[in-house]
C-alpha positions as CSV (number, residue, x, y, z in Angstrom):
1,M,81.0,96.5,99.3
2,N,79.9,100.1,97.9
3,N,79.4,99.9,94.4
4,S,78.4,103.8,94.4
5,N,79.3,106.3,91.3
6,T,82.3,107.5,93.2
7,E,84.3,104.4,92.2
8,H,84.1,105.4,88.4
9,N,84.1,109.1,88.7
10,A,87.6,110.9,87.7
11,P,89.7,111.6,90.8
12,E,89.5,115.4,92.0
13,P,92.7,117.3,91.8
14,A,94.9,116.6,95.0
15,S,94.6,120.2,96.3
16,A,90.7,120.5,95.8
17,T,89.9,118.2,99.3
18,P,92.1,118.3,102.3
19,A,92.6,115.0,103.5
20,S,91.3,115.8,107.0
21,S,87.8,116.7,105.5
22,L,87.1,113.3,104.0
23,S,84.0,111.6,105.1
24,D,84.3,108.7,107.5
25,A,82.2,106.7,104.5
26,L,84.6,107.7,102.2
27,I,87.8,106.7,104.6
28,D,85.9,103.4,105.3
29,E,85.4,102.5,101.7
30,L,88.8,103.2,100.8
31,E,90.1,100.9,103.5
32,D,87.7,98.1,102.6
33,S,88.7,98.4,98.9
34,M,92.6,98.5,99.9
35,T,91.8,95.2,102.3
36,R,89.7,93.4,99.6
37,M,92.4,94.3,96.8
38,G,95.1,92.6,98.8
39,R,93.3,89.8,99.9
40,L,91.9,88.9,96.4
41,M,95.7,89.3,94.7
42,T,96.9,87.4,97.6
43,M,94.2,84.6,96.9
44,R,95.0,85.0,93.2
45,H,98.6,84.5,93.3
46,G,99.7,83.9,96.6
47,G,99.1,80.4,97.2
48,H,95.6,79.5,96.1
49,D,96.2,79.4,92.6
50,A,97.9,76.3,91.2
51,C,100.5,78.1,88.9
52,Q,101.7,80.2,91.9
53,A,101.6,77.9,95.0
54,E,105.5,78.0,95.6
55,L,105.6,81.4,97.4
56,N,103.0,83.6,99.2
57,P,103.8,87.4,98.5
58,V,105.9,88.0,101.4
59,Q,108.2,85.2,100.6
60,A,108.4,86.2,97.1
61,M,109.0,90.1,98.1
62,L,112.0,88.7,100.5
63,M,113.5,86.6,98.2
64,R,113.4,89.0,95.3
65,A,115.4,91.4,97.7
66,L,117.9,88.5,98.6
67,L,118.7,88.0,95.0
68,A,118.9,92.0,94.4
69,N,121.3,92.2,97.7
70,K,123.0,88.8,97.7
71,S,122.2,88.4,101.5
72,L,120.6,90.5,104.0
73,K,120.5,90.5,108.1
74,M,117.4,89.5,109.8
75,A,117.1,93.0,111.2
76,D,117.0,94.2,107.6
77,I,114.5,91.5,106.6
78,A,112.2,92.7,109.5
79,S,112.4,96.1,108.2
80,L,111.8,95.5,104.6
81,L,108.7,93.3,105.4
82,A,107.5,95.9,107.7
83,I,107.1,93.3,110.5
84,K,108.7,92.6,113.8
85,P,111.8,90.2,114.0
86,P,110.2,87.1,115.5
87,A,107.8,87.4,112.3
88,A,110.7,87.9,110.0
89,S,112.5,84.8,111.4
90,A,109.1,82.6,110.9
91,V,109.4,83.6,107.3
92,V,113.0,82.9,106.8
93,D,112.3,79.3,108.8
94,A,109.5,78.4,106.3
95,L,111.8,79.2,103.3
96,E,115.0,77.6,105.2
97,H,112.8,74.4,105.8
98,R,111.9,74.2,102.2
99,G,115.6,74.8,101.0
100,Y,115.2,78.1,99.6
101,V,117.3,80.1,102.0
102,E,120.0,79.7,104.0
103,R,121.4,81.4,107.2
104,T,125.3,82.1,107.7
105,P,126.6,83.6,110.6
106,S,128.7,86.9,110.6
107,D,132.5,86.4,110.7
108,D,132.6,90.0,112.4
109,D,129.8,89.8,114.9
110,R,128.2,86.6,116.2
111,R,125.1,88.1,117.0
112,V,124.1,88.8,113.3
113,T,123.1,86.1,110.8
114,F,122.7,86.6,107.2
115,V,120.3,85.0,105.0
116,C,120.6,84.2,101.2
117,L,119.1,82.2,98.5
118,T,120.1,78.7,97.6
119,P,120.3,77.6,94.0
120,A,116.9,75.8,94.8
121,G,115.4,79.1,95.9
122,C,116.7,81.2,92.7
123,Q,114.7,78.5,90.5
124,V,111.6,78.8,92.2
125,L,111.7,82.5,92.5
126,T,112.1,82.6,88.8
127,H,109.1,80.3,88.4
128,T,107.1,82.1,90.5
129,E,108.0,85.5,89.3
130,E,106.9,84.5,85.6
131,A,103.4,83.5,87.1
132,R,103.1,86.7,89.3
133,R,104.0,89.0,86.3
134,T,101.6,87.2,83.8
135,Q,98.9,87.6,86.5
136,L,99.6,91.2,87.5
137,R,100.0,92.2,83.8
138,R,96.5,90.7,83.5
139,Y,95.1,93.0,86.0
140,M,97.0,96.0,84.9
141,E,95.3,95.5,81.2
142,L,92.4,96.7,82.8
143,I,93.7,100.3,83.4
144,S,96.2,102.5,81.4
145,E,99.8,102.6,82.0
146,D,99.3,106.4,83.2
147,D,96.8,105.0,85.7
148,V,99.4,102.3,86.8
149,R,102.0,104.8,87.3
150,A,99.8,107.1,89.4
151,L,98.5,104.3,91.6
152,L,102.3,103.5,92.1
153,R,103.1,107.2,92.7
154,I,100.2,107.1,95.3
155,Q,101.0,104.0,97.2
156,N,104.8,105.2,97.4
157,T,103.8,108.6,98.4
158,L,102.0,106.8,101.6
159,I,104.8,104.1,102.0
160,D,107.4,107.0,102.3
161,A,105.1,109.0,104.6
162,I,104.8,105.8,106.9
163,E,108.3,105.2,107.0
164,S,109.5,108.3,107.7
165,G,107.1,108.9,110.7
166,R,105.5,112.0,109.0
167,I,102.2,110.1,109.7
């Protein structure tokens, strides 16, 4: 991990440096930082922390979407999680095995299966979300609300560009 002063300096305005001119070292540092952050957060609240051992982050993301949408088709789950359908089935299988979700065939199309939360899934999601939010608040207390909003804006800009096929 590189602990250079670049990590602590204020960012340049977006128009100051075209992304194509970023050095390989800076790109490598960015990738390493993103990977490390994801892994550390997953370890802390994705199964290794006793208070959050119920659901990993992918399972929690799916269950939040199911709570908001009542049910989702398997194809929509794969898209939401940005994974291939067999991997989406594996996520659903694991949750179904634990009694947190159930599959229901479509009345209109035998090829379509809907997934929805069970009462047990709602209960474990509520518990997991409390613990997750508490942990994330602890992380985000280290930076200002403006920085949290900037981080979210940057991440969403990249997500939108990737999902739309612009990059």
